C-alpha positions as CSV (number, residue, x, y, z in Angstrom):
1,M,28.9,-21.9,-21.2
2,I,27.0,-24.3,-23.5
3,K,23.6,-23.2,-24.5
4,R,21.0,-25.9,-24.4
5,P,18.7,-26.3,-27.4
6,S,15.2,-25.0,-27.0
7,P,12.6,-27.8,-26.7
8,P,10.2,-28.1,-29.6
9,C,6.5,-27.4,-29.8
10,E,4.0,-27.1,-32.6
11,V,2.5,-23.7,-33.6
12,K,-0.5,-23.3,-35.9
13,I,0.7,-21.2,-38.8
14,D,-1.6,-20.5,-41.8
15,G,-3.8,-23.5,-40.7
16,E,-0.9,-26.0,-40.5
17,W,0.9,-27.3,-37.4
18,V,4.6,-26.5,-37.7
19,R,7.3,-27.7,-35.3
20,V,9.4,-24.8,-34.0
21,P,11.7,-24.3,-31.0
22,A,10.1,-22.9,-27.9
23,D,12.1,-19.6,-28.0
24,E,10.9,-18.9,-31.5
25,A,7.3,-19.8,-30.6
26,H,7.6,-17.3,-27.6
27,R,9.2,-14.5,-29.6
28,V,7.7,-14.7,-33.1
29,H,4.4,-16.6,-32.6
30,R,3.3,-15.4,-29.2
31,E,-0.4,-15.1,-30.0
32,K,-0.8,-18.3,-32.1
33,P,-2.0,-21.6,-30.6
34,K,0.7,-24.0,-29.5
35,R,0.5,-27.7,-28.8
36,C,2.7,-30.5,-27.5
37,P,4.3,-32.5,-30.3
38,N,3.7,-35.8,-28.3
39,C,0.2,-35.6,-27.0
40,H,-1.2,-32.6,-28.9
41,G,-2.4,-30.9,-25.7
42,M,-2.4,-27.1,-25.5
43,M,0.9,-25.6,-24.4
44,I,2.0,-22.1,-23.2
45,T,5.5,-20.6,-23.2
46,A,6.9,-19.1,-20.1
47,G,10.0,-16.9,-19.9
48,S,12.7,-16.5,-17.2
49,Y,14.2,-13.1,-17.8
50,T,17.5,-13.4,-15.9
51,S,21.0,-12.7,-17.2
52,E,20.5,-15.7,-19.5
53,P,16.9,-15.7,-20.7
54,R,15.3,-19.1,-20.9
55,I,12.0,-20.1,-22.4
56,S,10.1,-23.2,-21.2
57,L,7.0,-25.0,-22.3
58,Q,4.2,-26.0,-20.1
59,H,1.0,-28.0,-20.7
60,R,-2.0,-25.9,-20.1
61,K,-3.7,-28.9,-18.5
62,L,-1.6,-31.8,-17.3
63,H,-2.5,-35.4,-17.9
64,D,-0.6,-38.7,-17.3
65,G,-0.3,-39.9,-20.9
66,C,2.5,-37.5,-22.1
67,P,6.1,-38.6,-21.8
68,Q,7.1,-34.9,-21.9
69,I,5.7,-34.6,-18.3
70,P,8.0,-37.0,-16.5
71,R,6.6,-36.4,-13.0
72,R,3.0,-37.3,-14.2
73,F,3.7,-39.9,-17.0
74,S,2.0,-43.2,-16.3
75,G,4.3,-45.1,-18.7
76,T,1.7,-45.4,-21.5
77,A,1.5,-42.6,-24.0
78,Y,-1.8,-41.5,-25.3
79,P,-3.3,-38.3,-26.8
80,H,-4.4,-35.5,-24.5
81,P,-8.1,-35.6,-23.6
82,E,-8.5,-32.1,-25.0
83,A,-6.1,-32.5,-27.9
84,L,-5.8,-29.7,-30.5
85,V,-6.3,-30.8,-34.1
């Protein structure tokens, strides 16, 4: 079975936003703030602990300006209204 790459997110490490895979953010940086690399909205990691553990990313608050949320995306990308800086 081919393992899919973990989607990226940004984690605030030592005052800098660093892009890391979701599984690393979930395991290593669990307590640190995470944001979407596209809209900079706050994200959380969620785990599925079955025979093949899978970590997913979810926006804390959805909005229609992020292409990473296909079911809500309006077609025009713009920053999250509550973007993390």
